[in-house]
GUVEX-223532 format. One record per residue (C-alpha): x negated, y, z negated; residue in one letter; chain; residue number from 1. Coordinates in nm, 2 decimals. Each point is the difference from the previous one (the first is absolute). Layout:
<<X; Y; Z>; A; A; NUM>,
...
***
This chain:
<<-6.57; -0.26; 6.31>; M; A; 1>,
<<0.30; -0.20; -0.15>; H; A; 2>,
<<-0.09; -0.11; -0.34>; I; A; 3>,
<<0.18; -0.29; -0.21>; L; A; 4>,
<<-0.06; 0.03; -0.35>; L; A; 5>,
<<0.12; -0.26; -0.26>; I; A; 6>,
<<0.00; 0.15; -0.35>; H; A; 7>,
<<0.23; -0.11; -0.27>; Q; A; 8>,
<<-0.09; 0.28; -0.24>; A; A; 9>,
<<-0.01; 0.26; 0.23>; F; A; 10>,
<<0.14; 0.34; -0.13>; A; A; 11>,
<<0.09; 0.30; 0.20>; S; A; 12>,
<<-0.09; 0.34; -0.13>; I; A; 13>,
<<0.37; 0.04; -0.08>; E; A; 14>,
<<-0.05; -0.29; -0.26>; E; A; 15>,
<<-0.19; -0.05; -0.30>; P; A; 16>,
<<-0.30; -0.21; 0.02>; G; A; 17>,
<<-0.34; -0.01; 0.22>; G; A; 18>,
<<0.08; 0.17; 0.33>; T; A; 19>,
<<-0.34; -0.05; 0.14>; R; A; 20>,
<<0.13; -0.21; 0.28>; H; A; 21>,
<<0.29; 0.25; 0.08>; H; A; 22>,
<<-0.25; 0.28; 0.02>; E; A; 23>,
<<-0.22; -0.19; 0.23>; L; A; 24>,
<<0.28; -0.12; 0.23>; A; A; 25>,
<<0.14; 0.39; 0.01>; L; A; 26>,
<<-0.36; 0.13; 0.10>; Y; A; 27>,
<<0.01; -0.27; 0.29>; L; A; 28>,
<<0.33; 0.09; 0.13>; A; A; 29>,
<<-0.12; 0.36; -0.01>; N; A; 30>,
<<-0.25; -0.12; 0.23>; R; A; 31>,
<<0.24; -0.18; 0.24>; G; A; 32>,
<<0.02; -0.37; -0.14>; H; A; 33>,
<<0.29; -0.20; -0.09>; C; A; 34>,
<<0.00; -0.17; -0.33>; V; A; 35>,
<<0.27; -0.24; -0.11>; T; A; 36>,
<<0.00; -0.08; -0.34>; V; A; 37>,
<<0.17; -0.33; -0.18>; I; A; 38>,
<<0.03; 0.02; -0.35>; T; A; 39>,
<<0.25; -0.09; -0.28>; S; A; 40>,
<<0.31; 0.18; -0.12>; P; A; 41>,
<<-0.12; -0.04; -0.35>; L; A; 42>,
<<-0.21; 0.24; -0.22>; S; A; 43>,
<<-0.35; -0.18; -0.04>; Y; A; 44>,
<<-0.03; 0.20; -0.31>; L; A; 45>,
<<0.34; -0.08; -0.16>; T; A; 46>,
<<0.11; -0.33; 0.18>; G; A; 47>,
<<0.33; 0.22; 0.03>; K; A; 48>,
<<0.20; 0.02; 0.38>; P; A; 49>,
<<0.00; 0.37; 0.15>; E; A; 50>,
<<0.33; 0.11; 0.06>; A; A; 51>,
<<0.11; -0.11; 0.35>; G; A; 52>,
<<-0.33; -0.14; 0.11>; Q; A; 53>,
<<0.06; -0.34; 0.08>; A; A; 54>,
<<-0.02; -0.05; 0.36>; G; A; 55>,
<<-0.05; 0.37; 0.05>; R; A; 56>,
<<-0.20; 0.14; 0.29>; T; A; 57>,
<<-0.13; 0.37; 0.00>; A; A; 58>,
<<-0.24; 0.21; 0.18>; N; A; 59>,
<<-0.20; 0.23; -0.18>; S; A; 60>,
<<-0.24; 0.17; 0.22>; A; A; 61>,
<<-0.03; 0.37; -0.02>; S; A; 62>,
<<0.15; 0.22; 0.29>; A; A; 63>,
<<-0.31; 0.08; 0.14>; Q; A; 64>,
<<-0.12; -0.35; 0.05>; S; A; 65>,
<<-0.03; -0.17; 0.32>; A; A; 66>,
<<0.05; -0.34; -0.15>; G; A; 67>,
<<0.22; -0.13; -0.27>; E; A; 68>,
<<0.00; -0.19; -0.33>; V; A; 69>,
<<0.26; -0.26; 0.00>; R; A; 70>,
<<0.11; -0.17; -0.32>; I; A; 71>,
<<0.16; -0.34; -0.01>; I; A; 72>,
<<0.12; -0.13; -0.34>; R; A; 73>,
<<0.14; -0.37; 0.04>; P; A; 74>,
<<0.15; -0.15; -0.31>; F; A; 75>,
<<-0.20; -0.18; -0.24>; V; A; 76>,
<<0.06; -0.23; -0.33>; Y; A; 77>,
<<0.07; 0.29; -0.24>; P; A; 78>,
<<-0.15; -0.12; -0.36>; S; A; 79>,
<<-0.35; 0.11; 0.06>; L; A; 80>,
<<-0.07; 0.07; -0.36>; H; A; 81>,
<<0.19; -0.26; -0.17>; R; A; 82>,
<<-0.27; -0.22; -0.08>; S; A; 83>,
<<-0.29; -0.16; 0.23>; F; A; 84>,
<<0.18; -0.25; 0.13>; F; A; 85>,
<<0.26; 0.21; 0.15>; H; A; 86>,
<<-0.26; 0.24; 0.12>; R; A; 87>,
<<-0.14; -0.26; 0.19>; M; A; 88>,
<<0.33; -0.07; 0.15>; I; A; 89>,
<<0.02; 0.37; 0.12>; N; A; 90>,
<<-0.33; 0.01; 0.13>; F; A; 91>,
<<0.09; -0.33; 0.24>; F; A; 92>,
<<0.34; 0.14; 0.07>; S; A; 93>,
<<-0.20; 0.31; 0.13>; F; A; 94>,
<<-0.21; -0.20; 0.18>; M; A; 95>,
<<0.27; -0.17; 0.18>; V; A; 96>,
<<0.23; 0.32; 0.08>; S; A; 97>,
<<-0.28; 0.19; 0.10>; S; A; 98>,
<<-0.11; -0.27; 0.26>; L; A; 99>,
<<0.36; 0.02; 0.16>; L; A; 100>,
<<-0.01; 0.39; 0.01>; A; A; 101>,
<<-0.32; 0.00; 0.13>; G; A; 102>,
<<0.09; -0.25; 0.32>; L; A; 103>,
<<0.28; 0.26; 0.08>; R; A; 104>,
<<-0.25; 0.31; 0.02>; V; A; 105>,
<<-0.10; -0.01; 0.37>; N; A; 106>,
<<-0.32; 0.19; 0.17>; R; A; 107>,
<<-0.23; -0.05; -0.29>; V; A; 108>,
<<-0.38; 0.05; 0.06>; D; A; 109>,
<<-0.13; -0.05; -0.35>; L; A; 110>,
<<0.11; -0.19; -0.31>; V; A; 111>,
<<-0.11; 0.16; -0.31>; W; A; 112>,
<<0.03; -0.24; -0.31>; G; A; 113>,
<<-0.09; 0.10; -0.35>; T; A; 114>,
<<-0.05; -0.17; -0.35>; S; A; 115>,
<<0.14; 0.00; -0.26>; P; A; 116>,
<<0.24; -0.22; 0.00>; P; A; 117>,
<<-0.23; -0.22; 0.20>; I; A; 118>,
<<0.27; -0.17; 0.12>; F; A; 119>,
<<0.12; 0.26; 0.26>; Q; A; 120>,
<<-0.33; -0.05; 0.15>; G; A; 121>,
<<0.11; -0.35; 0.13>; V; A; 122>,
<<0.28; 0.22; 0.18>; T; A; 123>,
<<-0.24; 0.23; 0.16>; A; A; 124>,
<<-0.22; -0.26; 0.10>; W; A; 125>,
<<0.27; -0.23; 0.15>; L; A; 126>,
<<0.15; 0.32; 0.20>; L; A; 127>,
<<-0.33; 0.12; 0.13>; A; A; 128>,
<<-0.04; -0.35; 0.15>; R; A; 129>,
<<0.35; -0.04; 0.12>; L; A; 130>,
<<-0.04; 0.33; 0.16>; K; A; 131>,
<<-0.34; -0.05; 0.12>; R; A; 132>,
<<-0.13; 0.30; -0.14>; K; A; 133>,
<<-0.29; 0.11; -0.24>; P; A; 134>,
<<0.06; -0.05; -0.37>; F; A; 135>,
<<-0.13; 0.26; -0.26>; L; A; 136>,
<<-0.01; -0.14; -0.35>; F; A; 137>,
<<-0.03; 0.27; -0.27>; E; A; 138>,
<<-0.09; -0.09; -0.36>; V; A; 139>,
<<0.10; 0.22; -0.28>; R; A; 140>,
<<-0.09; -0.22; -0.28>; D; A; 141>,
<<-0.15; -0.32; -0.06>; L; A; 142>,
<<0.27; -0.23; -0.02>; W; A; 143>,
<<0.03; -0.27; -0.17>; P; A; 144>,
<<-0.32; 0.08; -0.17>; A; A; 145>,
<<0.16; 0.32; -0.19>; F; A; 146>,
<<0.28; -0.24; -0.08>; A; A; 147>,
<<-0.19; -0.25; -0.15>; V; A; 148>,
<<-0.24; 0.23; -0.20>; Q; A; 149>,
<<0.31; 0.20; -0.14>; I; A; 150>,
<<0.14; -0.36; -0.10>; G; A; 151>,
<<0.34; 0.03; 0.20>; V; A; 152>,
<<-0.11; -0.30; 0.23>; L; A; 153>,
<<-0.13; -0.29; -0.21>; R; A; 154>,
<<0.15; -0.32; 0.21>; N; A; 155>,
<<-0.30; -0.17; 0.14>; P; A; 156>,
<<0.19; -0.14; 0.30>; G; A; 157>,
<<0.12; 0.35; 0.08>; L; A; 158>,
<<-0.36; 0.16; -0.06>; I; A; 159>,
<<-0.16; -0.26; 0.28>; R; A; 160>,
<<0.29; 0.07; 0.25>; S; A; 161>,
<<-0.02; 0.37; -0.04>; S; A; 162>,
<<-0.37; 0.00; 0.03>; E; A; 163>,
<<0.04; -0.20; 0.32>; W; A; 164>,
<<0.24; 0.22; 0.16>; L; A; 165>,
<<-0.23; 0.31; -0.08>; E; A; 166>,
<<-0.28; -0.17; 0.16>; R; A; 167>,
<<0.20; -0.10; 0.30>; F; A; 168>,
<<0.13; 0.37; 0.03>; L; A; 169>,
<<-0.33; 0.15; -0.03>; Y; A; 170>,
<<-0.16; -0.30; 0.28>; R; A; 171>,
<<0.28; 0.10; 0.23>; H; A; 172>,
<<0.04; 0.38; 0.00>; A; A; 173>,
<<-0.14; 0.17; 0.32>; D; A; 174>,
<<-0.08; 0.28; -0.25>; Q; A; 175>,
<<-0.03; 0.03; -0.37>; V; A; 176>,
<<0.06; 0.34; -0.18>; I; A; 177>,
<<-0.08; 0.06; -0.38>; V; A; 178>,
<<0.09; 0.31; -0.16>; N; A; 179>,
<<-0.28; -0.03; -0.27>; S; A; 180>,
<<-0.37; -0.09; 0.06>; P; A; 181>,
<<-0.01; -0.22; -0.31>; G; A; 182>,
<<0.24; -0.23; 0.21>; F; A; 183>,
<<-0.27; -0.04; 0.28>; I; A; 184>,
<<-0.21; -0.29; -0.14>; D; A; 185>,
<<0.31; -0.21; -0.13>; H; A; 186>,
<<0.19; 0.02; 0.36>; V; A; 187>,
<<-0.33; -0.13; 0.20>; V; A; 188>,
<<-0.08; -0.25; -0.27>; E; A; 189>,
<<0.31; -0.15; 0.09>; R; A; 190>,
<<-0.02; 0.00; 0.36>; G; A; 191>,
<<0.06; 0.34; 0.15>; A; A; 192>,
<<-0.16; 0.06; 0.33>; R; A; 193>,
<<0.05; 0.38; 0.08>; K; A; 194>,
<<0.04; 0.21; -0.33>; V; A; 195>,
<<0.03; 0.35; 0.01>; K; A; 196>,
<<0.08; 0.25; -0.31>; L; A; 197>,
<<0.28; 0.27; 0.03>; L; A; 198>,
<<0.01; 0.11; -0.35>; P; A; 199>,
<<0.31; 0.12; -0.18>; N; A; 200>,
<<0.01; 0.38; -0.02>; G; A; 201>,
<<0.25; 0.32; -0.01>; S; A; 202>,
<<0.18; 0.25; 0.24>; D; A; 203>,
<<-0.19; 0.29; -0.11>; T; A; 204>,
<<0.30; 0.21; 0.20>; R; A; 205>,
<<0.22; -0.11; -0.25>; M; A; 206>,
<<-0.19; -0.01; -0.33>; F; A; 207>,
<<-0.16; 0.37; -0.03>; T; A; 208>,
<<-0.06; 0.19; -0.34>; P; A; 209>,
<<0.22; 0.28; 0.16>; Q; A; 210>,
<<0.31; -0.20; -0.10>; V; A; 211>,
<<0.18; 0.20; -0.28>; N; A; 212>,
<<0.08; -0.30; -0.29>; G; A; 213>,
<<0.21; 0.25; -0.22>; E; A; 214>,
<<0.32; -0.15; 0.12>; G; A; 215>,
<<-0.08; -0.32; -0.08>; F; A; 216>,
<<-0.11; 0.14; -0.38>; R; A; 217>,
<<0.32; 0.16; -0.07>; Q; A; 218>,
<<0.24; -0.24; 0.16>; G; A; 219>,
<<-0.15; -0.25; -0.27>; H; A; 220>,
<<-0.05; 0.26; -0.27>; E; A; 221>,
<<-0.39; -0.04; -0.05>; I; A; 222>,
<<-0.12; 0.37; 0.12>; S; A; 223>,
<<-0.27; 0.08; -0.20>; G; A; 224>,
<<-0.13; -0.36; -0.09>; K; A; 225>,
<<-0.30; -0.15; 0.11>; F; A; 226>,
<<0.11; -0.27; 0.22>; L; A; 227>,
<<-0.19; -0.33; 0.07>; A; A; 228>,
<<0.18; -0.18; 0.29>; L; A; 229>,
<<0.00; -0.34; 0.09>; Y; A; 230>,
<<0.17; -0.08; 0.35>; A; A; 231>,
<<0.08; -0.33; 0.13>; G; A; 232>,
<<0.13; -0.38; -0.07>; A; A; 233>,
<<0.06; -0.09; -0.37>; H; A; 234>,
<<-0.12; -0.38; 0.06>; G; A; 235>,
<<-0.19; -0.26; -0.19>; I; A; 236>,
<<-0.32; 0.12; 0.19>; S; A; 237>,
<<0.02; 0.38; -0.09>; N; A; 238>,
<<-0.05; -0.07; -0.38>; D; A; 239>,
<<0.19; 0.30; -0.11>; L; A; 240>,
<<0.02; -0.11; -0.36>; D; A; 241>,
<<-0.37; 0.14; -0.02>; V; A; 242>,
<<0.18; 0.35; 0.10>; L; A; 243>,
<<0.26; -0.02; -0.27>; L; A; 244>,
<<-0.30; -0.09; -0.26>; D; A; 245>,
<<-0.21; 0.32; 0.13>; A; A; 246>,
<<0.34; 0.17; -0.06>; A; A; 247>,
<<0.04; -0.12; -0.32>; D; A; 248>,
<<-0.37; 0.13; -0.11>; Q; A; 249>,
<<0.09; 0.32; 0.13>; L; A; 250>,
<<0.30; 0.06; -0.15>; R; A; 251>,
<<-0.09; 0.26; -0.22>; E; A; 252>,
<<-0.09; 0.22; 0.28>; H; A; 253>,
<<0.36; 0.11; 0.10>; Q; A; 254>,
<<-0.09; 0.20; 0.32>; E; A; 255>,
<<-0.13; -0.30; 0.14>; I; A; 256>,
<<0.29; -0.23; 0.20>; V; A; 257>,
<<-0.06; -0.30; 0.19>; F; A; 258>,
<<0.25; -0.05; 0.30>; I; A; 259>,
<<0.05; -0.34; 0.15>; L; A; 260>,
<<0.16; 0.03; 0.33>; L; A; 261>,
<<0.11; -0.29; 0.19>; G; A; 262>,
<<0.17; -0.35; -0.03>; D; A; 263>,
<<-0.06; -0.36; -0.03>; G; A; 264>,
<<0.06; -0.35; -0.16>; K; A; 265>,
<<-0.18; 0.12; -0.34>; E; A; 266>,
<<0.19; 0.34; -0.05>; K; A; 267>,
<<0.28; -0.08; -0.21>; P; A; 268>,
<<-0.26; -0.18; -0.26>; R; A; 269>,
<<-0.23; 0.28; 0.00>; L; A; 270>,
<<0.31; 0.25; -0.04>; V; A; 271>,
<<0.08; -0.23; -0.33>; S; A; 272>,
<<-0.34; -0.01; -0.12>; R; A; 273>,
<<-0.03; 0.38; 0.01>; S; A; 274>,
<<0.34; 0.08; -0.16>; R; A; 275>,
<<-0.11; -0.28; -0.30>; A; A; 276>,
<<-0.32; 0.23; -0.01>; M; A; 277>,
<<0.18; 0.29; -0.01>; K; A; 278>,
<<-0.22; 0.16; 0.28>; L; A; 279>,
<<0.16; 0.36; 0.03>; D; A; 280>,
<<-0.29; 0.10; 0.21>; N; A; 281>,
<<0.06; -0.29; 0.24>; V; A; 282>,
<<0.26; 0.11; 0.30>; I; A; 283>,
<<0.12; -0.29; 0.25>; F; A; 284>,
<<0.14; 0.12; 0.35>; L; A; 285>,
<<0.19; -0.19; 0.27>; P; A; 286>,
<<-0.21; -0.07; 0.35>; P; A; 287>,
<<0.02; 0.27; 0.24>; I; A; 288>,
<<-0.04; 0.04; 0.37>; P; A; 289>,
<<-0.35; 0.03; 0.13>; K; A; 290>,
<<0.10; 0.31; 0.17>; K; A; 291>,
<<0.08; 0.14; -0.37>; D; A; 292>,
<<-0.32; -0.11; -0.13>; M; A; 293>,
<<-0.20; 0.33; 0.07>; P; A; 294>,
<<0.20; 0.19; -0.23>; V; A; 295>,
<<-0.03; -0.26; -0.30>; A; A; 296>,
<<-0.38; -0.02; 0.06>; L; A; 297>,
<<0.00; 0.37; 0.02>; A; A; 298>,
<<0.15; 0.03; -0.37>; A; A; 299>,
<<-0.27; -0.22; -0.12>; A; A; 300>,
<<-0.30; 0.12; -0.20>; D; A; 301>,
<<-0.18; -0.32; 0.04>; V; A; 302>,
<<0.10; -0.35; 0.16>; C; A; 303>,
<<-0.05; -0.34; -0.12>; V; A; 304>,
<<-0.08; -0.32; 0.21>; A; A; 305>,
<<-0.06; -0.33; -0.24>; I; A; 306>,
<<0.02; -0.37; 0.09>; L; A; 307>,
<<-0.10; -0.31; -0.21>; K; A; 308>,
<<-0.31; -0.07; -0.09>; P; A; 309>,
<<-0.07; -0.31; 0.24>; I; A; 310>,
<<-0.31; -0.05; 0.21>; P; A; 311>,
<<0.17; -0.01; 0.35>; L; A; 312>,
<<0.18; 0.35; -0.07>; Y; A; 313>,
<<-0.36; 0.16; 0.03>; A; A; 314>,
<<0.05; -0.07; 0.38>; T; A; 315>,
<<0.30; 0.22; 0.05>; V; A; 316>,
<<0.05; 0.36; 0.14>; Y; A; 317>,
<<0.32; 0.11; -0.14>; P; A; 318>,
<<0.21; 0.23; 0.23>; N; A; 319>,
<<0.14; 0.23; -0.32>; K; A; 320>,
<<-0.36; 0.08; -0.04>; V; A; 321>,
<<-0.05; 0.17; 0.31>; F; A; 322>,
<<0.34; 0.18; -0.05>; D; A; 323>,
<<-0.11; 0.11; -0.33>; Y; A; 324>,
<<-0.33; 0.17; 0.17>; M; A; 325>,
<<0.19; 0.13; 0.29>; A; A; 326>,
<<0.22; 0.19; -0.21>; A; A; 327>,
<<-0.31; 0.16; -0.19>; G; A; 328>,
<<0.07; -0.22; -0.36>; K; A; 329>,
<<-0.27; -0.09; -0.17>; P; A; 330>,
<<0.00; -0.41; -0.06>; V; A; 331>,
<<-0.03; -0.17; -0.32>; V; A; 332>,
<<-0.07; -0.36; 0.16>; L; A; 333>,
<<0.03; -0.32; -0.22>; A; A; 334>,
<<-0.12; -0.22; 0.30>; I; A; 335>,
<<-0.34; -0.13; 0.04>; E; A; 336>,
<<-0.23; -0.08; 0.33>; G; A; 337>,
<<0.05; 0.18; 0.34>; V; A; 338>,
<<0.27; 0.25; -0.07>; I; A; 339>,
<<-0.20; 0.12; -0.33>; R; A; 340>,
<<-0.31; 0.06; 0.25>; K; A; 341>,
<<0.22; 0.22; 0.22>; V; A; 342>,
<<0.10; 0.23; -0.33>; I; A; 343>,
<<-0.33; 0.00; -0.13>; E; A; 344>,
<<-0.15; 0.09; 0.35>; E; A; 345>,
<<0.27; 0.29; 0.03>; A; A; 346>,
<<-0.04; 0.10; -0.33>; Q; A; 347>,
<<0.39; -0.01; -0.01>; A; A; 348>,
<<0.06; -0.13; -0.37>; G; A; 349>,
<<-0.09; -0.18; -0.28>; I; A; 350>,
<<-0.01; -0.40; 0.04>; P; A; 351>,
<<0.07; -0.19; -0.31>; V; A; 352>,
<<-0.01; -0.38; -0.07>; S; A; 353>,
<<0.29; -0.21; 0.09>; P; A; 354>,
<<0.21; -0.11; -0.28>; G; A; 355>,
<<-0.15; 0.28; -0.24>; S; A; 356>,
<<0.28; 0.24; -0.16>; S; A; 357>,
<<-0.26; 0.15; -0.19>; Q; A; 358>,
<<-0.21; 0.14; 0.31>; E; A; 359>,
<<0.32; 0.07; 0.19>; L; A; 360>,
<<0.14; 0.23; -0.28>; A; A; 361>,
<<-0.36; 0.16; -0.06>; Q; A; 362>,
<<-0.02; 0.08; 0.41>; A; A; 363>,
<<0.36; 0.15; 0.00>; V; A; 364>,
<<-0.06; 0.19; -0.35>; Y; A; 365>,
<<-0.35; 0.13; 0.18>; K; A; 366>,
<<0.15; 0.12; 0.33>; L; A; 367>,
<<0.31; 0.17; -0.20>; A; A; 368>,
<<-0.30; 0.19; -0.20>; T; A; 369>,
<<-0.21; 0.10; 0.30>; S; A; 370>,
<<0.20; 0.18; 0.26>; P; A; 371>,
<<-0.32; 0.12; 0.19>; D; A; 372>,
<<-0.11; -0.37; 0.04>; E; A; 373>,
<<0.33; -0.12; 0.09>; R; A; 374>,
<<0.07; 0.25; 0.29>; D; A; 375>,
<<-0.36; -0.07; 0.11>; G; A; 376>,
<<0.06; -0.37; -0.01>; M; A; 377>,
<<0.36; 0.05; 0.21>; G; A; 378>,
<<-0.23; 0.24; 0.25>; R; A; 379>,
<<-0.22; -0.29; 0.06>; N; A; 380>,
<<0.24; -0.26; 0.07>; G; A; 381>,
<<0.18; 0.19; 0.25>; R; A; 382>,
<<-0.31; 0.07; 0.18>; A; A; 383>,
<<-0.11; -0.37; 0.02>; Y; A; 384>,
<<0.32; -0.15; 0.11>; V; A; 385>,
<<0.04; 0.28; 0.28>; T; A; 386>,
<<-0.36; -0.09; 0.10>; E; A; 387>,
<<0.02; -0.39; -0.04>; H; A; 388>,
<<0.36; -0.13; -0.04>; F; A; 389>,
<<0.24; 0.22; 0.18>; D; A; 390>,
<<0.30; -0.22; 0.17>; R; A; 391>,
<<-0.03; 0.17; 0.33>; A; A; 392>,
<<-0.37; -0.08; 0.07>; M; A; 393>,
<<0.11; -0.35; -0.14>; L; A; 394>,
<<0.30; -0.03; 0.26>; A; A; 395>,
<<-0.26; 0.11; 0.26>; D; A; 396>,
<<-0.23; -0.30; -0.11>; K; A; 397>,
<<0.30; -0.23; 0.01>; L; A; 398>,
<<0.13; 0.11; 0.32>; E; A; 399>,
<<-0.35; -0.04; 0.17>; K; A; 400>,
<<-0.04; -0.35; -0.15>; L; A; 401>,
<<0.33; -0.11; 0.14>; M; A; 402>,
<<-0.07; 0.11; 0.38>; Q; A; 403>,
<<-0.33; -0.16; -0.02>; E; A; 404>,
<<0.20; -0.34; -0.11>; M; A; 405>,
<<0.21; 0.05; 0.33>; L; A; 406>,
<<-0.30; 0.00; 0.22>; L; A; 407>,
***
């Protein structure tokens, strides 16, 4: 099979950010398929260009694979994070440039589109129709509904047109896949005909409790401390002010340190606020490539997943939670809904109320003072992810689904 993936926010395992699609693409390549990815030369986390990426084409399959992963990065309007208006221009510019790049990709068997941004779904649909190939549409979050609830999309006209586009893509996809069971009712109610769940998960071969994190601790001069690690985007949705407030409540426990690893639009403000609060127990670290993340997680004692307390976030399966569990780390989870059910069923951490810095601080302190309970939760999480959410198992399901679409 030759699969064409249109994905503006694609990140390779050599880059920071969510690398689910690169990992799936590598699995497909190792099974003899070819995957061509058309993506942006800008980091979706920071909006900054990756040096030398514009117009770049690269192959990144392993030496053992019979296929390949080919990455194409056409030019896009550069001001991704300047304002909402400029962000829309960036999205539309990728919609056009990815279409032109996709037309030059030959002998495609299937076109794979993903949202958000939802506008790239138009490119994937149009390429599939022009090439007369099946269109697989993947829903990674519920846009524009998320944007409306969090308040970044307010214009009634834009909301109506975005909702129309959402329904159009659901109706015209040959197959819709969702990465969380919480999304299924939403997409079906808006016209999706064929829907299958391909949940987020983790590469349990990459994240393993046997990885040694002491080098990470020594490199940041935090050996001997109890580390509560948040790894991921520093954006509006991530509610990291609550994490700073929890650190403030635990400042007298000098053995406990909070690490915020990653980048995003909110990071400069968060760093300034932490300094103003004189939080000596908070350390901000720059993002690291996914291939280096196992060492960072190995250094942690507990890991934190947090989102703003809005109703629709109860539908999500955050990738980071599965990586935390695969690394054998207990999770302090400030997210309601379907992912909380996973943590509770696995007995892999402590759920707390979203938005509650007091509950978050209490959970971190409890785990800091309960090493046996902490270790047991870590083992439980690792076992649960291995059985239910291993990336290789999910890639196998994706391959079979794609092959069925070609019949």
